[in-house]
Backbone as a chain_set.jsonl record, in Angstrom:
{"seq": "MSEDLGSLKTHAEDSMKKAISHLEAELVKIRAGKANPQMLDGIVVDYYGSPTPISQVGNISVMDARTLSIQPWEKNMLQPIERAIIGANIGVTPQNDGAIIRLFLPPLTEERRKELVKKCQGEGEHSKVAIRNIRRDAIENIKKLQKNGLSEDAAKDAEADIQAVTDKFISTVEKHLVQKEKEIMAV", "coords": {"N": [[-19.773, 37.544, 70.647], [-18.238, 38.178, 68.37], [-18.869, 36.085, 66.656], [-21.506, 36.699, 66.18], [-21.227, 39.072, 64.738], [-19.858, 38.073, 62.514], [-21.772, 36.302, 61.407], [-23.725, 38.144, 60.848], [-22.483, 39.755, 58.875], [-22.114, 37.787, 56.901], [-24.764, 37.082, 56.358], [-25.716, 39.537, 55.344], [-24.128, 39.783, 53.038], [-24.935, 37.5, 51.594], [-27.612, 38.138, 51.147], [-27.293, 40.371, 49.517], [-26.123, 39.163, 47.308], [-28.296, 37.72, 46.402], [-29.91, 39.823, 45.56], [-28.434, 40.701, 43.366], [-28.601, 38.412, 41.76], [-31.33, 38.429, 41.241], [-31.505, 40.791, 39.751], [-29.987, 40.048, 37.494], [-31.647, 38.038, 36.466], [-33.91, 39.547, 35.797], [-32.843, 41.298, 33.876], [-32.235, 39.547, 31.825], [-34.719, 38.983, 30.824], [-35.373, 41.248, 29.46], [-35.455, 42.057, 26.207], [-32.888, 42.222, 23.735], [-33.027, 42.704, 21.012], [-32.377, 40.262, 19.919], [-33.631, 36.954, 19.501], [-34.534, 35.092, 22.316], [-35.036, 32.352, 24.339], [-35.376, 32.728, 27.077], [-36.82, 35.013, 27.328], [-39.396, 34.329, 27.655], [-39.589, 33.357, 30.18], [-41.28, 33.348, 33.226], [-43.756, 33.727, 32.162], [-46.861, 32.324, 32.506], [-48.98, 29.531, 31.827], [-52.373, 28.495, 31.697], [-52.711, 25.425, 32.66], [-54.727, 22.941, 32.544], [-56.124, 24.067, 34.712], [-54.114, 24.749, 36.518], [-51.542, 27.143, 37.095], [-48.805, 27.117, 34.978], [-45.387, 27.264, 33.964], [-44.465, 28.307, 30.636], [-42.323, 26.896, 29.531], [-42.685, 24.372, 30.539], [-44.816, 23.255, 29.275], [-44.336, 23.01, 26.658], [-41.952, 22.859, 23.903], [-39.472, 25.209, 23.57], [-37.803, 26.946, 21.114], [-35.11, 28.552, 19.281], [-35.518, 29.802, 16.163], [-34.366, 31.532, 14.277], [-32.406, 34.58, 14.341], [-34.411, 36.393, 14.99], [-36.706, 34.972, 15.574], [-38.769, 32.929, 17.539], [-39.876, 29.653, 18.355], [-42.601, 27.782, 19.594], [-43.427, 24.657, 20.505], [-46.033, 22.951, 21.548], [-46.497, 20.192, 23.826], [-48.909, 19.018, 23.872], [-51.555, 19.234, 21.628], [-53.908, 20.638, 22.247], [-53.043, 22.679, 23.835], [-52.28, 24.901, 22.43], [-53.988, 27.209, 22.165], [-54.234, 28.16, 24.95], [-51.497, 28.785, 25.422], [-51.043, 30.758, 23.522], [-52.85, 32.735, 24.426], [-51.673, 33.297, 26.923], [-49.217, 34.441, 26.181], [-50.062, 36.711, 24.807], [-51.386, 37.961, 26.915], [-49.229, 38.479, 28.592], [-48.011, 40.655, 27.553], [-45.53, 41.22, 26.12], [-44.792, 42.543, 23.902], [-44.917, 41.165, 21.525], [-46.699, 39.492, 19.004], [-48.197, 36.383, 18.927], [-48.005, 33.853, 16.353], [-50.076, 31.434, 15.247], [-50.039, 28.34, 13.754], [-51.501, 26.049, 13.878], [-49.989, 23.856, 14.564], [-47.531, 24.664, 15.676], [-46.432, 27.527, 17.577], [-45.302, 30.603, 16.508], [-43.083, 33.219, 17.253], [-42.442, 36.278, 16.06], [-39.982, 38.547, 16.339], [-40.027, 41.983, 16.234], [-37.799, 44.305, 14.556], [-35.78, 46.44, 16.58], [-36.549, 49.829, 17.175], [-34.864, 53.022, 17.383], [-36.047, 54.577, 19.35], [-37.431, 52.637, 20.856], [-35.27, 51.152, 21.77], [-34.121, 52.994, 23.517], [-36.159, 53.147, 25.413], [-36.007, 50.549, 26.444], [-33.469, 50.645, 27.59], [-33.973, 52.49, 29.614], [-35.752, 50.983, 31.11], [-34.042, 48.966, 31.969], [-32.321, 50.52, 33.532], [-34.115, 51.223, 35.533], [-34.594, 48.709, 36.723], [-32.025, 48.26, 37.66], [-31.851, 50.313, 39.527], [-33.754, 49.462, 41.385], [-32.424, 47.217, 42.37], [-30.171, 48.426, 43.537], [-31.401, 49.895, 45.559], [-32.419, 47.791, 47.087], [-30.012, 46.61, 47.915], [-28.93, 48.701, 49.415], [-30.838, 48.845, 51.434], [-30.394, 46.411, 52.7], [-27.839, 46.921, 53.679], [-28.463, 48.998, 55.483], [-30.096, 47.618, 57.347], [-28.213, 45.787, 58.352], [-26.358, 47.504, 59.555], [-27.968, 48.648, 61.51], [-28.369, 46.385, 63.101], [-25.745, 45.972, 63.965], [-25.445, 48.219, 65.575], [-27.271, 47.594, 67.571], [-25.979, 45.391, 68.677], [-23.791, 46.754, 69.671], [-24.929, 48.242, 71.708], [-25.416, 46.179, 73.39], [-22.966, 45.559, 74.414], [-20.828, 45.323, 72.613], [-17.656, 46.42, 71.513], [-16.781, 49.814, 70.642], [-14.874, 50.189, 68.649], [-14.86, 47.693, 67.331], [-17.451, 47.726, 66.342], [-17.317, 49.912, 64.57], [-15.427, 48.929, 62.754], [-16.865, 46.741, 61.73], [-19.021, 48.061, 60.532], [-17.635, 49.417, 58.537], [-16.742, 47.244, 57.039], [-19.202, 46.23, 56.129], [-19.995, 48.401, 54.567], [-18.006, 48.326, 52.595], [-18.585, 45.906, 51.323], [-21.113, 46.547, 50.376], [-20.477, 48.621, 48.56], [-19.041, 47.128, 46.699], [-21.04, 45.442, 45.621], [-22.815, 47.326, 44.568], [-21.237, 48.38, 42.538], [-21.096, 46.112, 40.966], [-23.736, 45.945, 40.08], [-23.772, 48.255, 38.472], [-21.925, 47.47, 36.476], [-23.322, 45.365, 35.257], [-25.469, 46.809, 34.203], [-24.215, 48.552, 32.376], [-23.186, 46.704, 30.574], [-25.565, 45.508, 29.602], [-26.784, 47.726, 28.449], [-25.015, 48.3, 26.338], [-25.463, 46.005, 24.843], [-28.161, 46.325, 24.125], [-28.16, 48.729, 22.68], [-26.571, 48.141, 20.522], [-26.658, 47.873, 17.065]], "CA": [[-20.053, 38.754, 69.894], [-17.603, 38.166, 67.047], [-19.616, 35.19, 65.775], [-22.698, 37.438, 65.773], [-20.8, 39.979, 63.668], [-19.549, 37.251, 61.337], [-23.015, 35.827, 60.789], [-24.398, 39.34, 60.335], [-21.832, 40.105, 57.606], [-22.406, 36.72, 55.947], [-26.17, 37.215, 55.981], [-25.839, 40.726, 54.494], [-23.515, 39.484, 51.736], [-25.807, 36.541, 50.902], [-28.799, 38.871, 50.697], [-26.886, 41.217, 48.389], [-25.938, 38.264, 46.16], [-29.638, 37.418, 45.902], [-30.359, 41.017, 44.835], [-27.733, 40.671, 42.075], [-29.198, 37.316, 40.984], [-32.636, 38.901, 40.786], [-31.246, 41.761, 38.685], [-29.565, 39.29, 36.311], [-32.832, 37.365, 35.928], [-34.765, 40.56, 35.187], [-32.194, 41.828, 32.676], [-32.33, 38.54, 30.766], [-36.066, 39.061, 30.258], [-35.459, 42.429, 28.589], [-34.829, 41.596, 24.967], [-31.932, 43.149, 23.137], [-33.062, 42.565, 19.572], [-32.167, 38.87, 19.514], [-34.572, 36.0, 20.081], [-33.954, 34.398, 23.456], [-36.118, 31.624, 25.014], [-35.57, 33.217, 28.436], [-37.805, 36.1, 27.3], [-40.692, 33.761, 28.037], [-39.581, 32.988, 31.597], [-42.21, 34.166, 34.0], [-45.094, 33.662, 31.56], [-47.488, 31.07, 32.914], [-50.106, 29.076, 31.04], [-53.368, 27.759, 32.466], [-52.596, 24.027, 32.239], [-55.777, 22.195, 33.244], [-56.498, 24.72, 35.966], [-53.001, 25.182, 37.365], [-50.593, 27.981, 36.363], [-47.584, 26.368, 34.671], [-44.512, 27.998, 33.047], [-44.527, 27.872, 29.23], [-41.265, 25.924, 29.25], [-43.095, 23.049, 31.011], [-45.929, 22.732, 28.477], [-43.917, 22.905, 25.265], [-40.539, 23.022, 23.588], [-39.184, 26.549, 23.06], [-36.525, 26.945, 20.396], [-34.786, 29.731, 18.483], [-35.463, 29.413, 14.748], [-33.314, 32.398, 13.75], [-32.087, 35.678, 15.262], [-35.598, 37.149, 15.379], [-37.889, 34.115, 15.631], [-38.863, 31.842, 18.517], [-41.004, 28.762, 18.107], [-43.057, 27.027, 20.764], [-44.167, 23.472, 20.082], [-46.617, 22.349, 22.755], [-46.499, 18.74, 23.866], [-50.293, 18.62, 23.614], [-52.139, 20.159, 20.648], [-54.946, 21.492, 22.84], [-52.41, 23.758, 24.618], [-51.95, 26.03, 21.551], [-54.759, 28.404, 22.531], [-53.814, 28.731, 26.239], [-50.158, 29.378, 25.307], [-51.222, 31.996, 22.768], [-53.48, 33.705, 25.335], [-50.709, 33.671, 27.958], [-48.223, 35.335, 25.581], [-50.736, 37.997, 24.569], [-51.642, 38.546, 28.23], [-47.973, 38.89, 29.232], [-47.684, 41.964, 26.992], [-44.085, 41.323, 25.892], [-44.562, 43.288, 22.674], [-44.845, 40.243, 20.397], [-47.955, 38.806, 18.749], [-47.931, 35.001, 18.507], [-48.585, 33.349, 15.111], [-50.436, 30.032, 15.472], [-50.343, 27.671, 12.482], [-52.201, 24.798, 14.156], [-49.058, 22.859, 15.094], [-46.603, 25.379, 16.545], [-46.618, 28.969, 17.693], [-44.08, 31.339, 16.185], [-43.015, 34.606, 17.734], [-41.535, 37.067, 15.227], [-39.603, 39.743, 17.077], [-39.788, 43.096, 15.309], [-36.526, 44.986, 14.809], [-35.931, 47.517, 17.553], [-36.315, 51.199, 16.724], [-34.005, 53.782, 18.297], [-36.894, 54.977, 20.483], [-37.688, 51.435, 21.667], [-34.006, 50.822, 22.433], [-33.963, 53.913, 24.646], [-37.122, 52.711, 26.438], [-35.467, 49.342, 27.079], [-32.353, 51.063, 28.453], [-34.592, 53.089, 30.807], [-36.299, 49.874, 31.894], [-32.872, 48.343, 32.614], [-31.876, 51.439, 34.589], [-35.088, 51.084, 36.621], [-34.298, 47.446, 37.411], [-30.772, 48.484, 38.382], [-32.134, 51.161, 40.688], [-34.42, 48.595, 42.379], [-31.383, 46.392, 42.993], [-29.356, 49.286, 44.403], [-32.208, 50.194, 46.75], [-32.453, 46.567, 47.894], [-28.684, 46.457, 48.528], [-28.792, 49.737, 50.463], [-31.704, 48.449, 52.553], [-29.684, 45.335, 53.403], [-26.769, 47.598, 54.427], [-29.087, 49.71, 56.605], [-30.499, 46.631, 58.357], [-26.997, 45.24, 58.972], [-25.777, 48.53, 60.44], [-28.857, 48.73, 62.686], [-28.069, 45.226, 63.951], [-24.444, 46.236, 64.596], [-25.686, 49.201, 66.647], [-27.917, 46.853, 68.665], [-24.919, 44.622, 69.335], [-22.946, 47.709, 70.392], [-25.64, 48.554, 72.959], [-25.333, 44.988, 74.235], [-21.622, 45.329, 74.917], [-19.795, 45.261, 71.579], [-16.801, 47.608, 71.61], [-17.027, 50.818, 69.608], [-13.936, 49.923, 67.548], [-15.351, 46.531, 66.59], [-18.654, 48.162, 65.632], [-16.875, 50.762, 63.451], [-14.806, 48.037, 61.769], [-17.93, 45.949, 61.109], [-19.75, 48.974, 59.647], [-16.761, 49.654, 57.377], [-16.788, 46.025, 56.232], [-20.515, 46.193, 55.476], [-19.978, 49.434, 53.532], [-17.145, 47.847, 51.511], [-19.358, 44.887, 50.6], [-22.172, 47.285, 49.676], [-19.86, 49.296, 47.41], [-18.69, 46.089, 45.72], [-22.246, 44.982, 44.943], [-23.345, 48.447, 43.777], [-20.435, 48.448, 41.307], [-21.508, 44.962, 40.152], [-24.982, 46.366, 39.43], [-23.381, 49.193, 37.411], [-21.302, 46.704, 35.389], [-24.399, 44.659, 34.551], [-26.256, 47.783, 33.446], [-23.407, 49.023, 31.239], [-23.126, 45.597, 29.611], [-26.882, 45.351, 28.978], [-27.021, 48.903, 27.604], [-24.243, 48.083, 25.104], [-26.149, 44.948, 24.104], [-29.4, 46.858, 23.577], [-27.906, 49.816, 21.731], [-25.87, 47.627, 19.343], [-27.611, 47.688, 15.967]], "C": [[-19.474, 38.686, 68.486], [-18.314, 37.197, 66.1], [-20.921, 35.83, 65.319], [-22.365, 38.381, 64.621], [-20.524, 39.198, 62.383], [-20.804, 36.777, 60.636], [-23.807, 36.991, 60.201], [-23.821, 39.737, 58.972], [-22.163, 39.077, 56.526], [-23.839, 36.831, 55.442], [-26.362, 38.406, 55.034], [-25.283, 40.443, 53.101], [-24.378, 38.517, 50.933], [-27.047, 37.243, 50.35], [-28.469, 39.75, 49.497], [-26.656, 40.375, 47.136], [-27.291, 37.913, 45.551], [-30.19, 38.602, 45.109], [-29.718, 41.06, 43.449], [-28.327, 39.577, 41.19], [-30.553, 37.725, 40.423], [-32.469, 39.887, 39.632], [-30.868, 41.025, 37.398], [-30.765, 38.613, 35.651], [-33.748, 38.359, 35.221], [-34.158, 41.109, 33.898], [-32.258, 40.839, 31.515], [-33.691, 38.636, 30.077], [-36.228, 40.251, 29.313], [-34.712, 42.092, 27.313], [-33.948, 42.676, 24.364], [-31.871, 42.943, 21.629], [-32.88, 41.143, 19.073], [-33.202, 37.983, 20.206], [-33.868, 35.211, 21.184], [-35.092, 33.674, 24.187], [-36.387, 32.136, 26.432], [-36.509, 34.418, 28.499], [-39.154, 35.613, 27.825], [-40.728, 33.276, 29.481], [-40.544, 33.904, 32.335], [-43.606, 34.2, 33.398], [-45.684, 32.303, 31.908], [-48.746, 30.806, 32.1], [-51.076, 28.353, 31.965], [-53.382, 26.324, 31.946], [-53.551, 23.194, 33.086], [-56.033, 22.758, 34.639], [-55.344, 25.146, 36.852], [-52.019, 26.016, 36.534], [-49.246, 27.269, 36.215], [-46.718, 27.198, 33.725], [-44.577, 27.432, 31.627], [-43.504, 26.781, 28.947], [-41.642, 24.509, 29.693], [-44.275, 22.476, 30.234], [-45.557, 22.601, 27.005], [-42.425, 23.11, 25.114], [-40.331, 24.404, 22.961], [-37.834, 26.492, 22.357], [-36.365, 28.226, 19.587], [-34.654, 29.27, 17.039], [-34.399, 30.235, 14.02], [-33.166, 33.57, 14.706], [-33.317, 36.427, 15.76], [-36.847, 36.289, 15.532], [-37.738, 33.036, 16.696], [-40.009, 30.941, 18.088], [-41.316, 28.003, 19.39], [-43.883, 25.871, 20.232], [-44.716, 22.807, 21.336], [-46.601, 20.824, 22.67], [-47.9, 18.188, 23.644], [-50.915, 19.664, 22.703], [-53.145, 21.132, 21.278], [-54.364, 22.62, 23.701], [-52.065, 24.975, 23.753], [-52.676, 27.306, 21.972], [-54.353, 28.989, 23.89], [-52.428, 29.384, 26.181], [-50.265, 30.727, 24.605], [-51.821, 33.086, 23.663], [-52.497, 34.203, 26.392], [-49.679, 34.661, 27.408], [-48.836, 36.703, 25.325], [-50.959, 38.715, 25.89], [-50.394, 39.068, 28.919], [-47.49, 40.235, 28.712], [-46.175, 42.157, 26.828], [-43.763, 42.011, 24.573], [-44.445, 42.406, 21.44], [-46.201, 39.564, 20.255], [-47.66, 37.4, 18.248], [-48.652, 34.646, 17.205], [-48.813, 31.855, 15.286], [-50.773, 29.393, 14.129], [-51.021, 26.31, 12.69], [-51.304, 23.703, 14.707], [-48.062, 23.502, 16.05], [-46.963, 26.858, 16.576], [-45.275, 29.614, 17.397], [-44.195, 32.752, 16.729], [-41.975, 35.33, 16.88], [-41.236, 38.364, 15.964], [-39.321, 40.868, 16.098], [-38.424, 43.728, 15.596], [-36.759, 46.171, 15.748], [-35.656, 48.872, 16.908], [-35.425, 51.888, 17.758], [-34.786, 54.166, 19.558], [-37.141, 53.801, 21.43], [-36.425, 51.013, 22.413], [-33.81, 51.71, 23.663], [-34.929, 53.558, 25.776], [-36.592, 51.495, 27.19], [-34.304, 49.685, 28.007], [-32.914, 51.676, 29.735], [-35.154, 52.002, 31.718], [-35.167, 49.161, 32.648], [-32.387, 49.212, 33.771], [-32.812, 51.344, 35.803], [-34.846, 49.816, 37.428], [-33.021, 47.581, 38.236], [-30.996, 49.298, 39.633], [-32.833, 50.359, 41.786], [-33.383, 47.749, 43.117], [-30.528, 47.213, 43.947], [-30.103, 49.611, 45.69], [-32.243, 48.974, 47.674], [-31.125, 46.378, 48.623], [-28.495, 47.469, 49.65], [-29.666, 49.416, 51.672], [-31.057, 47.339, 53.379], [-28.572, 45.944, 54.26], [-27.349, 48.286, 55.669], [-29.474, 48.738, 57.724], [-29.281, 46.067, 59.095], [-26.396, 46.246, 59.958], [-26.641, 48.723, 61.687], [-28.575, 47.578, 63.646], [-26.723, 45.38, 64.652], [-24.623, 47.202, 65.759], [-26.367, 48.534, 67.851], [-26.875, 46.045, 69.438], [-24.025, 45.544, 70.166], [-23.601, 48.09, 71.72], [-25.545, 47.395, 73.94], [-23.899, 44.631, 74.621], [-20.525, 45.199, 73.874], [-18.965, 46.544, 71.644], [-17.042, 48.526, 70.409], [-16.118, 50.575, 68.401], [-14.418, 48.755, 66.683], [-16.587, 46.906, 65.771], [-18.273, 48.995, 64.409], [-16.252, 49.901, 62.343], [-15.876, 47.24, 61.006], [-18.735, 46.817, 60.133], [-18.935, 49.25, 58.383], [-16.769, 48.439, 56.451], [-18.102, 45.937, 55.444], [-20.549, 47.212, 54.33], [-19.129, 48.989, 52.339], [-17.879, 46.812, 50.651], [-20.455, 45.559, 49.781], [-21.613, 47.952, 48.422], [-19.531, 48.296, 46.303], [-19.933, 45.663, 44.926], [-22.897, 46.089, 44.112], [-22.561, 48.555, 42.469], [-20.755, 47.265, 40.39], [-22.801, 45.286, 39.401], [-24.648, 47.289, 38.251], [-22.781, 48.458, 36.216], [-22.355, 45.97, 34.568], [-25.187, 45.621, 33.673], [-25.498, 48.282, 32.218], [-23.371, 47.945, 30.155], [-24.463, 45.449, 28.875], [-27.19, 46.521, 28.054], [-26.266, 48.769, 26.288], [-24.964, 47.066, 24.215], [-27.408, 45.488, 23.422], [-29.13, 47.881, 22.472], [-27.142, 49.358, 20.491], [-26.892, 47.337, 18.249], [-27.2, 46.51, 15.121]], "O": [[-20.128, 39.082, 67.521], [-18.369, 37.435, 64.894], [-21.4, 35.556, 64.218], [-23.116, 38.481, 63.651], [-20.915, 39.622, 61.296], [-20.897, 36.839, 59.41], [-24.477, 36.841, 59.179], [-24.566, 40.019, 58.034], [-22.455, 39.434, 55.385], [-24.097, 36.693, 54.246], [-27.083, 38.301, 54.042], [-25.893, 40.817, 52.099], [-24.539, 38.689, 49.725], [-27.476, 36.976, 49.228], [-29.268, 39.864, 48.567], [-26.957, 40.816, 46.027], [-27.421, 37.819, 44.331], [-30.864, 38.408, 44.097], [-30.376, 41.413, 42.47], [-28.535, 39.793, 39.996], [-30.885, 37.412, 39.28], [-33.206, 39.825, 38.648], [-31.381, 41.351, 36.327], [-30.888, 38.612, 34.426], [-34.302, 38.052, 34.165], [-34.879, 41.358, 32.932], [-32.328, 41.245, 30.355], [-33.795, 38.393, 28.875], [-37.12, 40.256, 28.464], [-33.502, 41.871, 27.324], [-34.225, 43.87, 24.47], [-30.795, 42.999, 21.034], [-33.196, 40.847, 17.921], [-33.594, 38.234, 21.346], [-32.75, 34.728, 21.003], [-36.038, 34.333, 24.621], [-37.501, 31.997, 26.937], [-36.95, 34.807, 29.581], [-39.945, 36.387, 28.365], [-41.771, 32.832, 29.961], [-40.596, 35.106, 32.074], [-44.548, 34.653, 34.05], [-45.081, 31.264, 31.637], [-49.476, 31.727, 31.733], [-50.658, 27.678, 32.906], [-53.99, 26.039, 30.914], [-53.223, 22.795, 34.204], [-56.144, 22.015, 35.614], [-55.561, 25.84, 37.845], [-51.696, 25.65, 35.403], [-48.631, 26.87, 37.204], [-47.24, 27.782, 32.776], [-44.727, 26.224, 31.44], [-43.789, 25.842, 28.203], [-41.001, 23.544, 29.277], [-44.698, 21.349, 30.49], [-46.361, 22.139, 26.197], [-41.727, 23.48, 26.059], [-40.944, 24.728, 21.943], [-36.842, 26.046, 22.934], [-37.342, 28.895, 19.251], [-33.791, 28.452, 16.718], [-33.622, 29.692, 13.235], [-33.753, 33.552, 15.788], [-33.281, 37.032, 16.831], [-37.95, 36.83, 15.614], [-36.732, 32.329, 16.755], [-40.998, 31.41, 17.524], [-40.425, 27.636, 20.157], [-44.912, 26.074, 19.588], [-43.977, 22.179, 22.094], [-46.682, 20.246, 21.586], [-48.062, 17.026, 23.271], [-50.814, 20.859, 22.977], [-53.22, 22.298, 20.89], [-55.116, 23.432, 24.239], [-51.601, 25.984, 24.283], [-52.056, 28.359, 22.119], [-54.144, 30.199, 23.986], [-52.203, 30.416, 26.815], [-49.661, 31.712, 25.031], [-51.354, 34.225, 23.656], [-52.483, 35.389, 26.721], [-49.31, 35.614, 28.094], [-48.213, 37.731, 25.591], [-50.752, 39.925, 25.988], [-50.47, 39.987, 29.735], [-46.659, 40.887, 29.345], [-45.607, 43.128, 27.328], [-42.603, 42.063, 24.163], [-43.929, 42.848, 20.414], [-46.788, 39.115, 21.239], [-46.953, 37.233, 17.254], [-49.778, 35.087, 16.978], [-47.861, 31.093, 15.453], [-51.685, 29.847, 13.438], [-51.097, 25.51, 11.757], [-51.799, 22.721, 15.26], [-47.777, 22.952, 17.114], [-47.692, 27.363, 15.722], [-44.247, 29.23, 17.955], [-45.25, 33.385, 16.672], [-40.782, 35.039, 16.961], [-42.129, 39.181, 16.186], [-38.468, 40.726, 15.223], [-37.945, 43.695, 16.73], [-37.806, 46.817, 15.706], [-34.669, 49.047, 16.193], [-35.258, 51.393, 18.873], [-34.271, 54.095, 20.674], [-37.07, 53.95, 22.65], [-36.499, 50.566, 23.557], [-33.386, 51.237, 24.718], [-34.576, 53.652, 26.951], [-36.706, 51.412, 28.413], [-34.163, 49.095, 29.078], [-32.398, 51.418, 30.823], [-35.048, 52.087, 32.942], [-35.318, 48.8, 33.815], [-32.08, 48.708, 34.852], [-32.363, 51.378, 36.948], [-34.886, 49.835, 38.658], [-32.938, 47.086, 39.36], [-30.41, 49.019, 40.679], [-32.551, 50.544, 42.97], [-33.455, 47.586, 44.335], [-30.197, 46.754, 45.04], [-29.521, 49.606, 46.775], [-32.113, 49.105, 48.891], [-31.104, 46.03, 49.803], [-27.964, 47.138, 50.71], [-29.277, 49.686, 52.808], [-31.159, 47.328, 54.605], [-28.375, 45.549, 55.409], [-26.8, 48.172, 56.765], [-29.216, 48.999, 58.899], [-29.313, 45.891, 60.313], [-25.979, 45.879, 61.056], [-26.123, 48.934, 62.783], [-28.546, 47.772, 64.861], [-26.571, 44.968, 65.802], [-24.017, 47.02, 66.815], [-26.078, 48.866, 69.0], [-26.877, 46.012, 70.669], [-23.558, 45.16, 71.238], [-22.919, 48.244, 72.733], [-25.586, 47.587, 75.155], [-23.642, 43.527, 75.101], [-19.372, 44.978, 74.242], [-19.517, 47.632, 71.811], [-17.442, 48.09, 69.33], [-16.547, 50.738, 67.259], [-14.386, 48.826, 65.455], [-16.747, 46.452, 64.638], [-18.838, 48.808, 63.331], [-16.51, 50.111, 61.158], [-15.795, 47.088, 59.787], [-19.09, 46.368, 59.043], [-19.49, 49.309, 57.285], [-16.798, 48.584, 55.229], [-18.11, 45.615, 54.256], [-21.069, 46.922, 53.252], [-19.495, 49.247, 51.193], [-17.804, 46.838, 49.423], [-20.698, 45.187, 48.633], [-22.207, 47.86, 47.348], [-19.719, 48.58, 45.12], [-19.879, 45.541, 43.703], [-23.47, 45.811, 43.058], [-23.145, 48.793, 41.412], [-20.692, 47.399, 39.168], [-22.945, 44.942, 38.228], [-25.186, 47.118, 37.157], [-23.091, 48.782, 35.069], [-22.294, 45.952, 33.339], [-25.533, 45.295, 32.538], [-26.079, 48.418, 31.142], [-23.51, 48.241, 28.968], [-24.482, 45.282, 27.656], [-27.79, 46.336, 26.994], [-26.81, 49.087, 25.23], [-25.062, 47.242, 23.001], [-27.688, 45.146, 22.273], [-29.809, 47.884, 21.445], [-27.066, 50.096, 19.508], [-27.876, 46.635, 18.483], [-27.875, 46.187, 14.143]]}, "num_chains": 1, "name": "protein.A"}
């Protein structure tokens, strides 16, 4: 029984870590006024019929604080990359000069900054919901074990442990959101 509880707690904690990793990945994609190649993560290009990440069809570099450049390894990939960026709707129009694609990031207005903060809050809320769902599933499994002979004290202790882990990860989500909000609101 105790090894079942241990594996249950470990599984719940691992799942919560994955929720935090997902949140971190999503927050990186939300730009905070500075050019960041990771903004383009998740954008796929039609590379001879197969969807391929932009980073695998060209070199992405930061030219200055507000400019990204994408130099495709094959010239004929300029148009597909341009279409993929426009289709991704990241709020930037690509400039194609025949050799490289430049992305000029416009300065953020106060209104746009507030929208980005709301978007971050939404991502944070998704993570919190995921963490709470993991907690709920773990507690349900503890209750099943209790029906199968686990003592009530052990079940209560395990539930308390799961709740402590949940609280820790929820506070981690809050810390990430506060940090990202500061980054976005900094002019």
